[in-house]
Backbone as a chain_set.jsonl record, in Angstrom:
{"seq": "XXXXXXXXXXXXXXXXXXXXXXXXXXXXXXXXXXXXXXXXXXXXXXXXXXXXXXXXXXXXXXXXXXXXXXXXXXXXXXXXXXXXXXXXXXXXXXXXXXXXXXXXXXXXXXXXXXXXXXXXXXXXXXXXXXXXXXXXXXXXXXXXXXXXXXXXXXXXXXXXXXXXXXXXXXXXXXXXXXXXXXXXXXXXXXXX", "coords": {"N": [[29.073, 2.376, 48.97], [27.628, 0.264, 51.483], [25.263, 1.362, 53.93], [26.663, 2.121, 57.125], [26.774, 0.601, 60.278], [26.953, 2.613, 62.28], [25.91, 4.821, 61.074], [23.371, 3.937, 60.516], [22.508, 3.693, 63.186], [22.547, 6.299, 64.03], [20.749, 7.435, 62.498], [18.561, 6.008, 63.586], [18.509, 7.126, 66.191], [18.006, 9.797, 65.688], [15.32, 9.426, 64.652], [14.057, 8.596, 66.968], [14.294, 10.796, 68.485], [12.764, 12.508, 66.99], [10.236, 11.439, 67.336], [9.94, 12.187, 69.862], [9.254, 14.676, 69.656], [11.146, 16.354, 68.719], [12.292, 19.016, 66.773], [14.734, 19.959, 65.699], [15.981, 17.411, 65.373], [14.231, 16.397, 63.488], [14.678, 18.065, 61.331], [17.374, 17.429, 60.798], [17.108, 14.737, 60.038], [15.445, 15.202, 57.701], [17.192, 16.526, 56.096], [19.068, 14.352, 55.644], [17.514, 12.37, 54.378], [15.843, 13.541, 52.466], [16.705, 14.118, 49.76], [17.22, 11.608, 48.507], [14.695, 10.369, 48.769], [13.08, 12.194, 47.334], [14.02, 11.831, 44.771], [13.236, 9.186, 44.289], [10.454, 9.664, 44.519], [10.085, 11.177, 42.226], [10.772, 9.345, 40.289], [8.663, 7.447, 40.537], [6.328, 9.028, 40.294], [6.788, 10.62, 38.075], [6.615, 13.401, 37.776], [7.868, 16.411, 38.783], [6.577, 18.509, 40.377], [4.468, 17.139, 41.651], [5.859, 15.25, 42.887], [7.299, 16.845, 44.773], [4.979, 17.53, 46.409], [4.261, 14.95, 47.347], [6.637, 14.302, 48.685], [6.481, 16.097, 50.9], [4.256, 15.261, 52.02], [4.945, 12.796, 52.887], [6.992, 13.266, 54.682], [5.519, 14.374, 56.722], [4.069, 12.308, 57.6], [6.254, 10.774, 58.42], [6.987, 12.372, 60.548], [4.696, 12.247, 62.224], [4.493, 9.503, 62.677], [6.832, 8.661, 63.685], [7.31, 7.339, 66.198], [6.419, 4.888, 65.597], [8.312, 3.4, 64.344], [10.242, 0.49, 64.12], [13.138, -0.841, 64.9], [13.787, -3.486, 64.745], [12.697, -4.398, 62.532], [13.423, -3.13, 60.167], [15.855, -0.802, 58.637], [16.272, 2.812, 59.485], [16.356, 4.418, 56.92], [15.273, 2.66, 55.144], [12.741, 2.281, 56.247], [11.665, 4.923, 55.857], [11.801, 4.998, 53.03], [9.752, 3.103, 52.485], [7.509, 4.451, 53.541], [7.626, 6.575, 51.654], [7.164, 5.403, 49.255], [4.634, 4.198, 49.591], [3.246, 6.596, 49.862], [3.533, 7.682, 47.266], [2.239, 5.672, 45.794], [-0.475, 6.208, 46.721], [-0.801, 8.767, 45.661], [-0.68, 8.005, 42.992], [-2.96, 6.465, 42.704], [-4.964, 8.133, 43.591], [-4.895, 9.988, 41.43], [-5.574, 8.21, 39.395], [-3.596, 7.09, 38.017], [-1.844, 4.508, 36.969], [0.973, 2.92, 36.521], [2.133, 0.098, 34.69], [4.452, -1.134, 35.547], [7.028, -0.169, 37.67], [10.217, 0.714, 37.168], [13.248, -0.365, 38.871], [15.449, 2.212, 40.443], [17.965, 3.39, 38.409], [20.658, 5.131, 38.029], [21.235, 7.719, 39.934], [23.162, 9.683, 40.436], [23.932, 11.418, 38.725], [22.12, 13.438, 38.541], [21.164, 16.758, 39.02], [20.181, 17.551, 41.652], [21.806, 16.098, 43.498], [24.216, 17.067, 45.112], [25.762, 17.31, 47.483], [28.134, 15.964, 49.776], [26.85, 14.042, 51.567], [24.525, 13.398, 50.279], [25.49, 12.236, 48.058], [26.648, 10.004, 49.123], [24.25, 8.666, 50.272], [22.988, 8.194, 47.866], [24.765, 6.545, 46.692], [24.404, 4.453, 48.354], [21.906, 3.784, 47.85], [21.895, 2.991, 45.255], [23.664, 0.786, 45.384], [22.195, -0.876, 46.993], [20.03, -1.231, 45.36], [21.171, -2.657, 43.164], [21.988, -4.971, 44.473], [19.329, -5.901, 45.273], [18.233, -6.253, 42.663], [19.945, -8.27, 41.721], [19.515, -10.229, 43.452], [16.628, -10.688, 42.931], [16.807, -11.858, 40.496], [17.576, -14.457, 41.014], [15.405, -15.707, 41.982], [12.615, -17.911, 41.377], [10.997, -17.781, 38.134], [7.894, -17.24, 37.974], [7.347, -16.61, 40.529], [9.03, -14.408, 40.83], [8.016, -12.512, 39.012], [5.503, -12.022, 40.217], [6.305, -10.991, 42.6], [7.814, -8.808, 41.851], [5.669, -7.068, 40.565], [4.252, -6.714, 42.886], [5.865, -5.129, 44.265], [6.77, -3.179, 42.783], [4.727, -1.859, 41.367], [1.441, -0.428, 41.148], [-0.469, -2.357, 41.483], [-2.85, -4.376, 42.944], [-3.251, -7.44, 45.037], [-5.307, -9.122, 43.941], [-5.399, -7.982, 41.412], [-2.935, -8.55, 40.448], [-3.087, -11.419, 40.434], [-4.996, -11.643, 38.476], [-3.672, -10.572, 36.23], [-1.561, -12.413, 35.981], [-2.922, -14.858, 35.561], [-3.523, -16.617, 37.857], [-4.584, -18.059, 40.977], [-5.581, -15.911, 43.758], [-4.529, -16.676, 46.259], [-2.406, -18.186, 45.384], [-0.723, -16.198, 44.404], [-0.359, -14.624, 46.652], [1.224, -16.396, 48.139], [3.384, -16.777, 46.529], [4.58, -14.209, 46.509], [5.018, -13.78, 49.276], [6.937, -15.928, 49.641], [8.983, -15.007, 48.026], [9.639, -12.697, 49.168], [10.627, -13.604, 51.476], [12.787, -14.982, 50.622], [14.248, -12.986, 49.421], [14.825, -11.427, 51.687], [16.363, -13.192, 53.29], [18.745, -13.498, 51.566], [19.635, -10.872, 51.517], [20.211, -10.339, 54.177], [22.314, -12.292, 54.417], [24.226, -11.107, 52.755], [24.595, -8.787, 54.107], [25.927, -9.615, 56.364]], "CA": [[29.207, 1.581, 50.206], [26.293, 0.143, 52.141], [25.139, 2.304, 55.111], [27.251, 1.641, 58.08], [25.996, 0.517, 61.51], [26.955, 3.732, 62.957], [25.013, 5.782, 60.305], [21.968, 3.522, 60.884], [22.266, 4.055, 64.661], [22.364, 7.773, 64.272], [19.297, 7.585, 61.897], [17.455, 5.6, 64.542], [18.56, 8.101, 67.266], [17.162, 10.934, 65.059], [13.977, 8.935, 64.684], [13.513, 8.489, 68.39], [14.208, 12.208, 68.822], [11.614, 12.897, 66.244], [9.128, 10.762, 68.107], [9.769, 12.942, 71.05], [8.806, 16.067, 69.14], [12.525, 17.286, 68.565], [12.26, 19.675, 65.54], [16.083, 19.873, 65.082], [16.124, 16.097, 64.728], [13.405, 16.161, 62.109], [15.407, 18.917, 60.279], [18.5, 16.732, 60.417], [16.494, 13.55, 59.218], [15.064, 15.788, 56.46], [18.434, 16.766, 55.468], [19.689, 13.163, 55.353], [16.8, 11.612, 53.512], [14.94, 14.174, 51.357], [17.004, 13.999, 48.357], [17.022, 10.181, 47.678], [13.277, 10.128, 48.7], [12.435, 13.003, 46.352], [14.341, 11.145, 43.55], [12.228, 8.115, 44.227], [9.101, 10.097, 44.133], [10.04, 11.763, 40.816], [10.722, 8.348, 39.48], [7.494, 6.771, 40.656], [5.276, 9.873, 39.899], [7.0, 11.191, 36.666], [6.45, 14.768, 37.801], [8.593, 17.046, 39.891], [5.684, 19.197, 41.186], [3.723, 16.154, 42.362], [6.866, 14.411, 43.805], [7.376, 17.685, 45.966], [3.8, 17.359, 47.347], [4.233, 13.63, 47.915], [7.679, 14.309, 49.767], [6.056, 16.809, 51.86], [3.269, 14.458, 52.731], [5.737, 11.619, 53.418], [7.616, 13.679, 55.807], [4.5, 14.711, 57.628], [3.759, 10.893, 58.079], [7.398, 10.352, 59.296], [6.799, 13.034, 61.861], [3.696, 11.773, 63.032], [4.585, 8.199, 62.968], [8.249, 8.267, 64.07], [7.165, 6.466, 67.332], [6.025, 3.487, 65.196], [9.508, 2.827, 63.882], [10.735, -0.669, 64.808], [14.56, -1.245, 64.381], [14.021, -4.915, 64.465], [12.02, -4.777, 61.157], [14.015, -2.333, 59.076], [16.84, 0.359, 59.023], [15.504, 3.851, 59.275], [16.163, 4.808, 55.748], [14.375, 1.678, 54.483], [11.338, 2.592, 56.768], [11.306, 6.027, 55.143], [11.561, 4.622, 51.618], [8.462, 2.476, 52.381], [6.543, 5.501, 53.526], [7.578, 7.375, 50.392], [6.624, 4.531, 48.181], [3.182, 4.203, 49.782], [2.689, 7.939, 49.563], [3.473, 7.815, 45.88], [1.07, 4.809, 45.256], [-1.691, 6.795, 46.956], [-0.912, 9.827, 44.705], [-1.047, 7.503, 41.764], [-4.279, 5.904, 42.778], [-5.908, 9.343, 43.6], [-4.93, 10.424, 40.093], [-5.852, 7.236, 38.579], [-2.352, 6.839, 37.019], [-1.305, 3.243, 37.35], [1.954, 2.364, 35.739], [2.282, -1.282, 34.803], [5.51, -1.616, 36.348], [7.93, 1.003, 37.881], [11.685, 0.026, 37.333], [14.169, 0.17, 39.915], [16.361, 3.302, 39.956], [19.4, 3.05, 37.723], [21.829, 5.88, 38.548], [20.67, 9.058, 40.265], [24.259, 10.416, 40.747], [24.045, 12.446, 37.652], [20.98, 14.407, 38.754], [21.584, 17.919, 39.823], [19.915, 17.439, 42.948], [22.763, 15.296, 44.235], [25.455, 17.673, 45.104], [26.453, 17.172, 48.732], [28.725, 14.613, 50.068], [25.883, 13.237, 52.354], [23.535, 12.99, 49.299], [26.163, 11.287, 47.141], [26.722, 8.772, 50.051], [23.021, 8.081, 50.308], [22.685, 7.768, 46.447], [25.557, 5.318, 46.403], [23.883, 3.289, 49.198], [20.646, 3.33, 47.294], [22.271, 2.34, 44.044], [24.245, -0.5, 45.69], [21.02, -1.721, 47.567], [19.21, -1.602, 44.197], [21.885, -3.653, 42.506], [21.844, -6.177, 45.351], [17.907, -6.426, 45.034], [18.259, -6.786, 41.33], [20.839, -9.63, 41.606], [18.79, -11.307, 44.266], [15.496, -11.02, 42.286], [17.237, -12.72, 39.424], [17.818, -15.749, 41.487], [14.031, -16.168, 42.409], [12.016, -18.599, 40.217], [10.205, -16.836, 37.278], [6.562, -16.772, 38.168], [7.453, -15.81, 41.805], [9.766, -13.121, 40.694], [7.17, -11.547, 38.391], [4.526, -11.59, 41.18], [7.042, -10.013, 43.613], [8.152, -7.287, 41.175], [4.584, -6.423, 40.587], [3.854, -6.341, 44.233], [6.787, -4.16, 45.019], [7.113, -1.967, 41.85], [3.521, -1.352, 40.682], [0.316, -0.024, 42.111], [-1.464, -3.392, 41.514], [-3.257, -5.229, 44.198], [-2.949, -8.985, 44.817], [-6.209, -9.642, 43.021], [-5.079, -7.424, 39.996], [-1.743, -9.307, 39.88], [-3.684, -12.632, 40.006], [-5.675, -11.583, 37.096], [-2.646, -10.532, 35.133], [-0.763, -13.687, 35.799], [-3.789, -15.954, 35.581], [-3.415, -17.447, 38.955], [-5.548, -17.667, 42.074], [-5.052, -15.0, 44.567], [-3.796, -17.528, 47.335], [-1.077, -18.558, 44.963], [0.051, -15.032, 44.25], [0.173, -14.252, 47.959], [2.207, -17.308, 48.483], [4.698, -16.471, 45.779], [5.149, -12.924, 46.966], [5.683, -14.121, 50.661], [8.287, -16.723, 49.484], [9.868, -14.101, 47.353], [10.078, -11.678, 50.124], [11.534, -14.341, 52.5], [14.17, -15.284, 49.887], [14.973, -11.809, 49.243], [15.38, -11.06, 53.059], [17.534, -14.167, 53.645], [19.892, -13.14, 50.678], [20.077, -9.517, 51.818], [20.786, -10.679, 55.488], [23.579, -12.993, 54.236], [25.13, -10.232, 52.179], [24.978, -7.792, 55.146], [26.779, -10.292, 57.41]], "C": [[27.817, 1.488, 50.893], [26.353, 0.971, 53.485], [25.791, 1.458, 56.301], [26.334, 1.399, 59.331], [25.839, 1.776, 62.315], [25.986, 4.859, 62.293], [23.514, 5.258, 60.514], [21.451, 3.896, 62.225], [21.876, 5.431, 64.852], [21.073, 8.142, 63.658], [18.277, 7.172, 62.831], [17.357, 6.65, 65.771], [17.739, 9.327, 66.807], [15.666, 10.678, 65.115], [13.311, 9.005, 66.03], [13.404, 9.886, 68.95], [12.977, 12.696, 68.182], [10.322, 12.47, 66.892], [8.805, 11.474, 69.469], [9.366, 14.377, 70.732], [10.012, 17.132, 68.848], [12.456, 17.823, 67.053], [13.663, 19.595, 64.901], [16.362, 18.515, 64.613], [15.562, 15.81, 63.494], [14.189, 16.882, 61.027], [16.609, 17.999, 59.858], [18.055, 15.401, 59.505], [16.136, 14.017, 57.906], [16.183, 15.841, 55.561], [19.097, 15.512, 54.96], [18.992, 12.227, 54.266], [16.05, 12.289, 52.433], [15.47, 14.009, 50.028], [16.89, 12.609, 47.729], [15.512, 9.95, 47.669], [12.653, 10.906, 47.609], [12.822, 12.32, 45.027], [13.464, 9.924, 43.294], [10.891, 8.495, 43.807], [9.138, 10.505, 42.728], [10.014, 10.536, 39.875], [9.277, 7.499, 39.374], [6.23, 7.594, 40.015], [5.494, 10.536, 38.498], [6.889, 12.722, 36.519], [6.993, 15.459, 39.047], [7.69, 17.717, 41.098], [4.875, 18.157, 42.118], [4.657, 15.574, 43.293], [7.127, 15.498, 44.841], [6.348, 17.46, 47.017], [4.008, 15.926, 48.099], [5.5, 13.631, 48.932], [7.24, 14.975, 50.925], [5.099, 15.914, 52.867], [3.945, 13.265, 53.542], [6.459, 12.011, 54.734], [6.776, 13.992, 56.968], [4.107, 13.241, 58.285], [5.007, 10.443, 58.83], [7.249, 11.054, 60.549], [5.799, 12.45, 62.797], [3.77, 10.322, 63.532], [6.021, 7.628, 63.441], [8.162, 7.24, 65.268], [6.847, 5.004, 66.864], [7.118, 2.752, 64.757], [9.938, 1.705, 64.717], [11.973, -1.109, 64.271], [14.666, -2.602, 64.146], [13.517, -5.338, 63.037], [12.806, -4.248, 59.929], [15.008, -1.377, 59.558], [15.863, 1.672, 58.802], [15.265, 4.415, 57.857], [15.156, 3.902, 54.946], [12.899, 1.984, 54.92], [10.913, 3.934, 56.026], [11.028, 5.793, 53.653], [10.126, 4.034, 51.495], [7.419, 3.461, 52.615], [6.465, 6.28, 52.241], [6.92, 6.745, 49.333], [5.022, 4.494, 48.338], [2.442, 5.468, 49.471], [2.436, 8.024, 47.977], [2.34, 6.946, 45.274], [-0.177, 5.539, 45.555], [-1.88, 7.91, 46.022], [-1.397, 9.162, 43.374], [-2.507, 7.04, 41.624], [-5.305, 6.963, 42.851], [-5.997, 9.978, 42.249], [-5.259, 9.406, 39.031], [-4.807, 6.924, 37.478], [-1.8, 5.581, 37.677], [-0.32, 2.622, 36.477], [1.893, 0.769, 35.855], [3.182, -1.768, 35.579], [6.482, -0.268, 36.535], [9.301, 0.47, 38.09], [12.37, 0.527, 38.633], [14.973, 1.335, 39.603], [17.583, 2.787, 39.432], [20.436, 3.924, 38.448], [21.358, 7.298, 38.733], [21.871, 10.091, 40.502], [24.407, 11.604, 39.815], [22.97, 13.617, 37.804], [21.654, 15.546, 39.479], [21.246, 18.137, 41.241], [20.907, 16.811, 43.961], [24.257, 16.05, 44.235], [26.334, 17.552, 46.356], [27.047, 15.904, 49.014], [27.729, 13.692, 50.708], [24.897, 12.676, 51.198], [24.207, 12.055, 48.282], [26.342, 9.963, 47.928], [25.319, 7.973, 50.034], [22.639, 7.477, 48.921], [23.624, 6.534, 46.143], [25.067, 4.138, 47.186], [22.748, 2.772, 48.496], [20.934, 2.451, 45.96], [22.844, 0.853, 44.324], [23.082, -1.412, 46.105], [20.245, -2.182, 46.352], [19.811, -2.667, 43.419], [21.881, -5.014, 43.151], [20.318, -6.873, 45.176], [17.767, -6.961, 43.842], [18.81, -8.178, 41.248], [19.953, -10.695, 42.287], [17.455, -11.737, 43.66], [15.702, -11.989, 41.097], [17.386, -14.282, 39.833], [16.471, -16.412, 41.967], [13.302, -16.8, 41.196], [11.047, -17.555, 39.5], [8.871, -16.223, 37.766], [6.591, -16.012, 39.505], [7.951, -14.547, 41.692], [8.862, -12.258, 40.136], [6.107, -11.15, 39.324], [5.092, -10.612, 42.055], [7.293, -8.638, 42.896], [6.847, -6.539, 40.965], [4.073, -5.877, 41.795], [4.643, -5.121, 44.706], [6.837, -2.888, 44.034], [5.894, -1.51, 40.963], [2.558, -0.998, 41.69], [-0.741, -1.258, 42.063], [-1.751, -4.156, 42.789], [-3.042, -6.604, 44.012], [-4.012, -9.535, 43.804], [-5.965, -9.221, 41.525], [-3.735, -8.243, 39.573], [-2.118, -10.89, 39.605], [-4.21, -12.761, 38.718], [-4.621, -11.479, 36.067], [-1.908, -11.627, 34.856], [-1.558, -14.952, 35.826], [-3.635, -17.128, 36.639], [-4.439, -17.08, 40.041], [-4.751, -16.704, 42.972], [-4.141, -15.562, 45.579], [-2.568, -17.772, 46.722], [-0.277, -17.382, 44.845], [0.559, -14.623, 45.586], [1.325, -15.105, 48.443], [3.572, -17.059, 47.804], [5.435, -15.202, 46.278], [5.614, -13.114, 48.327], [6.891, -14.809, 50.582], [9.32, -15.878, 48.898], [10.435, -13.259, 48.285], [11.022, -12.353, 51.118], [12.755, -14.601, 51.801], [14.897, -14.085, 49.73], [15.589, -11.258, 50.665], [16.425, -11.897, 53.333], [18.765, -13.744, 52.791], [20.528, -11.803, 51.177], [20.77, -9.648, 53.274], [22.193, -11.284, 55.436], [24.543, -11.981, 53.695], [25.551, -9.137, 53.246], [25.857, -8.359, 56.328], [28.145, -10.213, 57.197]], "O": [[27.003, 2.412, 50.895], [27.429, 1.201, 54.038], [25.507, 0.269, 56.45], [25.237, 1.954, 59.4], [24.809, 2.024, 62.942], [25.384, 5.678, 62.988], [22.577, 6.044, 60.659], [20.313, 4.307, 62.453], [21.025, 5.767, 65.676], [20.355, 9.012, 64.151], [17.231, 7.81, 62.946], [16.272, 6.965, 66.26], [16.865, 9.798, 67.535], [14.867, 11.515, 65.535], [12.161, 9.419, 66.179], [12.542, 10.16, 69.785], [12.162, 13.302, 68.878], [9.381, 13.263, 66.923], [7.732, 11.401, 70.067], [9.175, 15.172, 71.652], [9.908, 18.356, 68.766], [12.573, 16.992, 66.153], [13.797, 19.223, 63.736], [16.94, 18.373, 63.535], [16.105, 15.176, 62.59], [14.345, 16.361, 59.923], [16.827, 17.82, 58.66], [18.6, 15.115, 58.439], [16.466, 13.321, 56.946], [16.186, 15.314, 54.448], [19.68, 15.576, 53.878], [19.6, 11.51, 53.472], [15.631, 11.606, 51.498], [14.668, 13.751, 49.13], [16.511, 12.466, 46.567], [15.015, 9.394, 46.69], [11.75, 10.383, 46.956], [11.941, 12.237, 44.171], [13.017, 9.695, 42.171], [10.243, 7.885, 42.957], [8.19, 10.164, 42.021], [9.375, 10.579, 38.824], [8.865, 6.998, 38.328], [5.324, 7.052, 39.383], [4.54, 10.949, 37.839], [7.023, 13.29, 35.435], [6.634, 15.14, 40.181], [7.882, 17.597, 42.309], [4.692, 18.438, 43.303], [4.303, 15.395, 44.458], [7.191, 15.027, 45.977], [6.606, 17.25, 48.202], [3.919, 15.832, 49.324], [5.387, 12.979, 49.971], [7.578, 14.493, 52.006], [5.155, 15.865, 54.096], [3.547, 12.867, 54.637], [6.531, 11.256, 55.704], [7.232, 13.898, 58.107], [3.863, 13.169, 59.489], [4.848, 9.757, 59.839], [7.365, 10.425, 61.601], [6.043, 12.205, 63.979], [3.238, 9.951, 64.578], [6.298, 6.433, 63.552], [8.969, 6.311, 65.273], [6.987, 4.046, 67.624], [7.025, 1.525, 64.735], [10.02, 1.863, 65.935], [11.957, -1.742, 63.215], [15.555, -3.002, 63.394], [13.841, -6.387, 62.48], [12.827, -4.844, 58.852], [15.065, -1.108, 60.758], [14.862, 1.621, 58.087], [14.152, 4.849, 57.559], [14.323, 4.393, 54.185], [11.971, 1.953, 54.112], [9.761, 3.978, 55.596], [10.087, 6.365, 53.104], [9.38, 4.378, 50.578], [6.406, 3.371, 51.922], [5.376, 6.615, 51.776], [6.193, 7.363, 48.556], [4.257, 4.716, 47.399], [1.323, 5.511, 48.962], [1.357, 8.363, 47.491], [1.599, 7.383, 44.394], [-1.018, 5.533, 44.656], [-3.004, 8.088, 45.554], [-2.334, 9.63, 42.727], [-3.158, 7.206, 40.593], [-6.393, 6.818, 42.294], [-7.063, 10.481, 41.896], [-5.22, 9.735, 37.845], [-5.069, 6.586, 36.323], [-1.345, 5.615, 38.82], [-0.73, 1.787, 35.671], [1.646, 0.212, 36.925], [2.932, -2.733, 36.302], [6.637, 0.547, 35.626], [9.552, -0.18, 39.105], [12.11, 1.549, 39.267], [15.221, 1.491, 38.407], [18.18, 1.844, 39.953], [21.037, 3.458, 39.416], [21.108, 8.002, 37.754], [21.592, 11.265, 40.746], [24.961, 12.647, 40.163], [23.078, 14.652, 37.147], [22.512, 15.395, 40.349], [21.956, 18.838, 41.962], [20.784, 17.028, 45.167], [25.216, 15.712, 43.541], [27.554, 17.688, 46.259], [26.572, 14.856, 48.576], [27.784, 12.512, 50.362], [24.529, 11.503, 51.265], [23.551, 11.182, 47.714], [26.175, 8.893, 47.343], [25.292, 6.764, 49.804], [22.049, 6.399, 48.841], [23.243, 5.623, 45.408], [25.255, 2.986, 46.797], [22.517, 1.564, 48.452], [20.321, 1.423, 45.672], [22.542, -0.109, 43.617], [22.978, -2.551, 45.651], [19.838, -3.341, 46.268], [19.089, -3.569, 42.995], [21.786, -6.051, 42.494], [20.131, -8.076, 44.988], [17.236, -8.068, 43.752], [18.177, -9.112, 40.756], [19.704, -11.8, 41.805], [17.083, -12.905, 43.771], [14.843, -12.813, 40.781], [17.31, -15.186, 39.001], [16.472, -17.592, 42.317], [13.378, -16.255, 40.095], [10.435, -16.673, 40.103], [8.701, -15.017, 37.943], [5.984, -14.95, 39.645], [7.461, -13.61, 42.322], [8.789, -11.155, 40.678], [5.75, -9.972, 39.29], [4.532, -9.541, 42.287], [6.982, -7.548, 43.377], [6.893, -5.329, 41.188], [3.531, -4.772, 41.842], [4.155, -4.246, 45.421], [6.932, -1.74, 44.467], [6.078, -0.853, 39.938], [2.741, -1.196, 42.891], [-1.831, -1.098, 42.612], [-0.857, -4.495, 43.565], [-2.666, -7.01, 42.913], [-3.664, -10.316, 42.918], [-6.261, -9.947, 40.576], [-3.55, -8.535, 38.392], [-1.559, -11.533, 38.717], [-4.001, -13.704, 37.955], [-4.646, -12.229, 35.091], [-1.574, -11.9, 33.703], [-1.006, -16.024, 36.075], [-3.623, -18.324, 36.348], [-5.049, -16.011, 40.043], [-3.521, -16.661, 42.977], [-3.057, -15.017, 45.788], [-1.568, -17.608, 47.421], [0.904, -17.49, 45.178], [1.739, -14.3, 45.728], [2.269, -14.62, 49.067], [4.655, -17.121, 48.385], [6.655, -15.144, 46.432], [6.691, -12.579, 48.588], [7.852, -14.475, 51.275], [10.489, -16.02, 49.254], [11.65, -13.057, 48.271], [12.036, -11.797, 51.54], [13.806, -14.431, 52.419], [16.118, -14.094, 49.885], [16.698, -10.727, 50.721], [17.489, -11.359, 53.639], [19.833, -13.65, 53.396], [21.747, -11.646, 51.242], [21.838, -9.07, 53.478], [23.099, -10.931, 56.191], [25.68, -11.984, 54.167], [26.686, -8.66, 53.258], [26.417, -7.615, 57.133], [28.925, -10.734, 57.994]]}, "num_chains": 1, "name": "protein.A"}
């Protein structure tokens, strides 16, 4: 089931408290988000040890930048996923490991890290969101979809995507922007 408005509000409240330096709120936020974020890091980095380091770095960023969270732009969990993804990309670039494409998560519920009811709920939400993103991506025109997938799920820069797809950088940026707008519109319609 998708995250309820109450859960999202609670996460936003926790983030606001973290922004004010509340360590208990930070601990609660860590408890809510750490398992799915760790799972994402393992998938992106391919190594549990490196994923643990990246998770720690991501939570340091969350602690430092909690005041930057804007509820008008995303839900708290989505914001945290973005931070985790960017942290993983930084690790991949630092280690000069750049996978051509990182697939969306399939099913993490079988992983031993997912044992508590809260983690199972979050895993289910991530899985349902992933399915929704996959089905939405399938409706986007092929060249635009390929550019968007490379932008979202690889460490390639816009110029590198342009080279790979033999298109001008401006075209790639336009395709990615249009794809993101289509994705956002479809996700908003589904959430309504």
